[in-house]
Phi, psi and omega in degrees: 000136179287154188246135179286147173299323175299335181281324173299312182297317185290322180288328175294312180302326178293324178275322179230088189301334179273354185298133170260119186236130171242132175241140187236134178266119185287329183233358183068028184251349184077013189229352178223112185237156169243132178246132174241120191228123177252132177199142175288343177294347175284350181301132176077011177252152176285164181302320176299314180294317184293316180296322178303322182290319178297314183292325176294326179292327179288355170055046176082004190278342181294133179095341181248267168300323180253108189285304191220137180223114168275117192240132167231131183240156171194167178268169182299317186298327180278352190268000000 
């Protein structure tokens, strides 16, 4: 079952309230997305930790409803 881009964005923003999220449907199939997430809460965290925060926000949907997510994270200063 495909997942709407708006649902991905909402889940991330619920978990990371200050996040600026841009979602791109890479194939137009609702199954392969790129997410660009900018948040001050990423400051001082490694890239792995930043990505873990986003994956946690998706509440276990990776690999199920959401097949593939290319993820880029940064702080506002890095953006």
